[in-house]
N, C-alpha and C positions, 0 to 999 in steps of 0.2 A: 504494500500500500504506500503510495508516494507521500512524503512528508508535506505537511501544509507549510506554505511560505511563512517565514517569520514576520511578526508584526512590525511595521515601521515605527521609528521613534515618534512620540507624540508631537504633532505640529498643529499650529493654528493658521488659519488663512484670514486675510483681510482684503477687502476690495477697495483699493485706492481710487482716487478720482479718475484715473486713466482707464479704469475698467479692468486692469490686470489683477492677478492674484499673487499675494506675497505670503509665503509660508515660512513660519518661524518655529524653531524648537520651543518647547514650553518655557525653559529657563530664559531664553532670549526674549520671548513675548512678555514674560513677567517683568523682566528688566525694563523693557520698552514702556510698559504701562506705568511702572513706578517713576521712571524718569519723566515721562509725559505728565504724570500727576504732579510732580514737584514743580514743573514749569507752569502748569495750568493753575494750580492753587496759589502759587506765588503771584500770578497775574490777577486773579479774580477773588481770592480769598476762599474761605470754606463755604460761602453761600453758593459757590459754583456747584453744579450738579454733574452726575455721571454722564448725562446725555451730552452736555457740552464737552466733557473730557473725551468721550468716545468720538465725537465729531472731530475734535482736534487731532486725535490719534489716527483717524481714518478707519475705525473698526466699528462693528456693531456693538451697541450697549450691552447685550447679554454676555458678550465675550468677557467683559470686565468681571462679571460675577462667577466666572469659572476659576478665577484666581483669588478674588477677595469676596468674602461673604456679603459685605455691605460697604457703604461709603466710609463708615467709621473705621473699619478694618484697613481700608486703603489709606486713610489719613494717619492711622497708627504707623503704617509702614513708611509713609513719607516722613514722619517724625523720627523714626529710627534711622532712616537713611541720611537725613539731613543733619541730625545733631549727635548721634551716637556711633553709627557705623564708620564714619570717616574720622574718628578720633585718632590723633597722632600719639602713639604710646611713647614716643621719644620726648614729648614736651616736658614731662616731669624730670627727665634726665638733663634736658637743656637748662632748666631752672636751677637744678642742684649741682651741676657739674663742678666738682671741687677744683679742677685745674684752671677754671676761668674766674676772672674777677666778677663780682656781683653785677656790675653795670653791663658787662658783656653778656652774661647769662640772660639778663632781662631783655636786652636788645634782641638777642637771638630768638628767644621765645616769642616775643610780641610781634616780631617780623613774620614768623611762621604762622602765628595765630591769625594775623591780619590776612595773610595769603588765603587761609581757609575761610575765614568769616566774611570777608568783604565781597562775597559773591552775591549777586542780585537776589537769587532765589532764597538763600539762607537768611539774608537780612530781612526780606519781606515776610518770609514764613515765620520768623521769630515773633513778629508783631501779630500776625494772624493767629498763631497758636495762642498767644496771650489773650487776645480779644475773644477767641473761641472758648476760653476757659479751660484749655487743655492742661492736664497735669504735667508740668515740665520739671517736676522735682527730680526725676532721674538725671536729667542734664545738669540741673543746678548742683545736685549732690556730687556728681563727677567733677564739675568745675571747682567746687570747694576742696575736695579731697586731693585732686591731682594738679590743680593750678594755684588756687588762692592760698592754701596752706603751705605748699612749697615756696611760693613767693614770700609769704610772711616769714617763713624760716630763713630765707635768704636775707630779708631785711634785718632780722635779728643778728645774723652773722655780720652784716654790713655795719651795724651800729654797736656790735659787741654788747648787746643789751643785757646779757646774763640771764636770760629767761629759758634756757634749755630745759626741755621736759615739761614746762608749764603749759596749761591750756592756752590757746590763742585768745587774746582779748578781742572784743568787737572791733575796736579801732584798728587792730592789726589786720584783720580780714578786710575791713573797708579800705585801708591803704593798699592792700594787695590787689584790689579790684580796679584801682585808679586808671591804669593804662588800658586795660581790657575795655573798660566802659567808654573811654575816649575813642577807641577803635570802633566799638559798636555804634556810637553816635555818629562817627564819620560815615559809616555805612548807611545810617538812617537819612542823613542829609543828602547823600548821593542817590539812594535807591527808593526812598519814600517821598522826600520833599522835592527831589529832582533838582537840587542846587548844585552849582559847580563846587568842587572840593579840591583842595591841594593834594599833592602827592602824599601818601601816607608815611613815607620814610622820615621826613623831617618832623612830622607830628609825633612819631614814635620816639625819635631821638630827644626831642624837647620834653616829652612827657616823662620819659625815664629819668632824664637829668633833673627835672623838677621834683619827681618823687624822691630821688636820693638826696637832693638838697634839703628837702623838708622833713624827711623821716626822722631825723635826729631830734626834732622838736617834740616828737611824740614818744619815741622809744629810747632816746639817749643820744649821746654824741657819736657821730660816725667814726669808725675805725680808720685811721689814715691809710693803713695797708690795703684796705678794700676799695678805695676810691678809684 
């Protein structure tokens, strides 16, 4: 008895405006939907519906529900991809690199953070998620543990504040957020308000210098060897 032919790998088809048929493997189609959703929701916010998303992608709306149970599940995936999946695990190492002066560590980290954060979709989605009432605590928790606390520790080292092992005070964490928040506002001015903005590099340099110049007033006198 002849063997039945093996089943082909799962594919989806979509009919673009030209009338042709595009077939994609399941993983590729899912990736296409997620990337399209990131762009779509960054444009219109979460009031946008899956009908509009399907139209933008050039697929039938029911196809979306083969991958995501509902719109909220798709939004959850957009959140994961935008704020958690692209996390750079080297950031904490940049901030705490013992062979580098504190000023250089902070410059290196904030330059790379700006490279990731100052993308149009990420900036706009951060506001839409907040307005949508989305639980962003997973992202905030990661930012505190892997960015703000390491920066606060570096500032202790810079000032030789003598607080090793002590819990971080509120003002230490607020200081650690200073340059990140300037980068975030830079993105809002550009991608939300539509204002002309300067190059980010001099903004980062000035912000790091200002932070280190002023941190001694809060934590103690800066150590000369760390300047």
